[in-house]
C-alpha positions as CSV (number, residue, x, y, z in Angstrom):
1,M,11.7,41.7,11.0
2,Y,11.9,45.4,11.6
3,L,11.7,47.6,14.6
4,N,8.5,49.8,14.3
5,A,7.8,53.3,15.7
6,I,6.9,52.0,19.2
7,G,10.0,49.9,19.6
8,T,8.7,46.4,18.9
9,F,9.7,44.0,16.2
10,M,7.2,43.4,13.4
11,P,7.4,41.3,10.3
12,R,8.2,43.2,7.3
13,P,5.1,44.0,5.1
14,P,5.0,41.9,1.9
15,D,6.6,43.5,-1.1
16,P,3.7,44.3,-3.6
17,A,5.8,43.0,-6.5
18,R,6.4,39.5,-4.9
19,L,3.3,37.7,-6.3
20,E,3.9,39.2,-9.8
21,A,7.6,38.3,-9.6
22,I,6.8,34.7,-8.6
23,K,4.3,34.2,-11.3
24,A,6.9,35.7,-13.8
25,I,9.6,33.4,-12.5
26,R,7.3,30.3,-12.9
27,E,6.2,31.2,-16.3
28,L,9.7,32.0,-17.7
29,I,11.1,28.8,-16.1
30,A,8.5,26.8,-17.8
31,E,9.2,28.5,-21.1
32,H,13.0,28.9,-20.9
33,G,14.2,26.5,-18.4
34,D,15.4,26.5,-14.9
35,V,18.6,28.6,-15.5
36,D,17.4,31.2,-18.1
37,G,13.8,31.5,-16.7
38,P,14.8,33.3,-13.4
39,R,17.5,35.3,-15.3
40,L,14.8,36.7,-17.8
41,A,12.4,37.4,-14.9
42,R,15.0,39.3,-13.1
43,L,15.1,41.7,-16.0
44,R,11.5,42.7,-15.3
45,F,12.1,43.4,-11.6
46,P,15.5,45.2,-11.4
47,N,14.7,47.1,-8.2
48,V,14.2,43.9,-6.1
49,P,17.3,43.5,-3.8
50,A,19.4,40.5,-4.8
51,P,18.9,38.4,-1.6
52,T,15.1,39.0,-1.8
53,W,15.2,37.9,-5.5
54,Y,17.1,34.6,-4.8
55,R,14.7,33.8,-2.0
56,W,11.8,34.3,-4.3
57,V,13.4,32.1,-6.9
58,S,14.1,29.4,-4.3
59,T,10.6,29.6,-2.9
60,T,9.1,29.3,-6.4
61,R,11.3,26.2,-7.3
62,E,10.4,24.6,-3.9
63,E,6.6,25.2,-4.4
64,D,6.9,23.7,-8.0
65,R,8.7,20.7,-6.5
66,N,6.0,20.2,-4.0
67,L,3.3,20.6,-6.7
68,V,5.0,18.0,-8.8
69,E,5.0,15.5,-6.0
70,E,1.4,16.3,-5.2
71,A,0.5,15.8,-8.8
72,A,2.3,12.4,-8.9
73,A,0.4,11.4,-5.7
74,A,-3.0,12.7,-6.6
75,I,-3.1,11.6,-10.2
76,P,-1.3,8.3,-10.8
77,H,0.3,7.9,-14.1
78,P,-2.3,5.8,-16.3
79,A,0.2,3.3,-17.6
80,R,1.9,2.3,-14.4
81,P,0.1,-0.6,-12.7
82,P,0.3,-0.8,-9.1
83,L,3.1,-3.1,-7.8
84,P,2.0,-6.5,-6.4
85,V,2.1,-6.4,-2.6
86,T,1.4,-10.1,-1.8
87,D,3.3,-13.2,-2.7
88,E,0.3,-14.3,-4.8
89,G,0.4,-11.0,-6.7
90,R,4.1,-11.4,-7.4
91,I,3.6,-14.9,-8.7
92,A,0.7,-13.8,-10.9
93,T,2.8,-11.0,-12.3
94,R,5.7,-13.4,-13.1
95,R,3.2,-15.8,-14.8
96,A,1.6,-13.0,-16.8
97,I,1.2,-13.7,-20.5
98,D,4.1,-12.7,-22.7
99,F,1.9,-11.1,-25.5
100,Y,4.4,-11.0,-28.2
101,R,5.7,-14.5,-27.5
102,E,2.2,-16.1,-27.6
103,L,1.2,-14.0,-30.8
104,E,4.5,-15.3,-32.5
105,E,3.7,-18.9,-31.6
106,M,0.1,-18.5,-33.0
107,V,1.3,-17.0,-36.2
108,E,3.9,-19.9,-36.4
109,D,1.1,-22.4,-35.9
110,A,-1.1,-20.8,-38.6
111,R,2.0,-21.0,-41.0
112,L,2.5,-24.6,-40.2
113,L,-1.1,-25.4,-40.9
114,A,-0.9,-23.5,-44.2
115,D,2.2,-25.4,-45.2
116,Y,0.5,-28.7,-44.3
117,A,-2.5,-27.8,-46.5
118,V,-0.4,-26.9,-49.6
119,T,2.0,-28.9,-51.5
120,M,4.5,-27.9,-54.2
121,N,4.4,-29.3,-57.7
122,D,7.4,-30.2,-59.8
123,D,7.3,-27.0,-61.7
124,G,7.4,-25.0,-58.5
125,T,3.7,-23.9,-58.3
126,R,1.7,-24.6,-55.1
127,R,-1.3,-26.9,-55.1
128,I,-3.9,-27.3,-52.4
129,K,-3.7,-30.5,-50.7
130,N,-6.3,-29.9,-47.9
131,P,-8.7,-27.0,-48.6
132,Q,-10.3,-27.2,-45.1
133,M,-7.0,-26.9,-43.4
134,L,-6.1,-24.0,-45.6
135,A,-9.2,-22.3,-44.8
136,L,-8.6,-22.8,-41.2
137,S,-5.1,-21.5,-41.4
138,H,-6.5,-18.3,-43.1
139,R,-9.1,-17.9,-40.2
140,M,-6.2,-18.2,-37.7
141,R,-4.1,-15.6,-39.6
142,A,-7.0,-13.3,-39.6
143,T,-7.7,-13.8,-35.8
144,N,-3.9,-13.1,-35.2
145,M,-4.0,-9.9,-37.2
146,T,-7.1,-8.8,-35.3
147,I,-5.5,-9.4,-32.0
148,A,-2.4,-7.6,-33.1
149,L,-4.3,-4.6,-34.3
150,K,-6.4,-4.4,-31.2
151,H,-3.2,-4.5,-29.1
152,S,-1.6,-1.8,-31.2
153,E,-4.7,0.4,-30.7
154,M,-4.7,-0.1,-27.0
155,V,-0.9,0.7,-26.9
156,W,-1.6,3.7,-29.0
157,N,-4.5,4.8,-26.6
158,V,-2.3,4.3,-23.5
159,E,0.5,6.5,-25.0
160,R,-2.1,9.2,-25.8
161,L,-3.5,9.0,-22.3
162,E,0.0,9.4,-21.0
163,Q,0.7,12.4,-23.3
164,M,-2.6,14.0,-22.1
165,H,-1.7,13.3,-18.5
166,D,1.7,14.9,-18.9
167,A,0.2,18.0,-20.8
168,I,-2.4,18.5,-18.1
169,T,0.2,18.4,-15.3
170,R,2.4,20.8,-17.2
171,A,-0.5,23.2,-17.7
172,I,-1.5,23.1,-14.0
173,L,2.1,23.7,-12.9
174,Q,2.2,26.9,-15.0
175,A,-0.7,28.4,-13.0
176,D,-0.2,30.2,-9.8
177,S,0.3,28.1,-6.7
178,E,-3.2,28.6,-5.2
179,T,-5.0,27.7,-8.4
180,A,-2.7,24.6,-8.9
181,K,-3.5,23.4,-5.5
182,R,-7.2,23.7,-6.0
183,V,-7.0,21.9,-9.5
184,F,-5.0,19.0,-7.9
185,A,-7.5,18.8,-5.0
186,A,-10.2,18.5,-7.5
187,L,-8.4,15.9,-9.6
188,K,-7.7,13.9,-6.4
189,D,-11.4,14.0,-5.5
190,V,-12.4,12.7,-9.0
191,H,-9.8,10.1,-8.8
192,D,-11.0,8.9,-5.4
193,R,-14.8,9.0,-6.4
194,W,-14.0,7.0,-9.6
195,S,-11.6,4.6,-8.1
196,L,-9.1,5.2,-10.9
């Protein structure tokens, strides 16, 4: 606040360098970190008084924190399922299939079937005792391998989706505050319309 010519208090007019400085602070924090970013930005704006500069840095950090919270709320992380809220949901979650344990048991069953279908000769070579059981064991093994590959592919896709989500969020946060707010609002709209 300052006293104008007619003796009333008026808000101080905005510094024309403020928006450029805040953009530089944000970009350099993203590039060089929370400590070096503001210091490097300060070199570009040496004429800004120190208290004003620290207020701008503080404002930028606060806006970025708020944007991160908005992003987390507007765009749920793809690999994080919602927590069960009912007792039935909690019981179902506890009873969920342990994929790796089940797969291991199926592989072991196929091995047992193969061992049953083959016998060892005195000279150490294997001989088929039951061809149908051996063929069934091979089909079971192929099925297990297909399941394991599909699971690996799904995990890889989820990881890629997480990486894409994080990259999009980082890119949005590097934009100015108004642009980021508009982008987050649009993403939230997409999220709501598609019930993601």
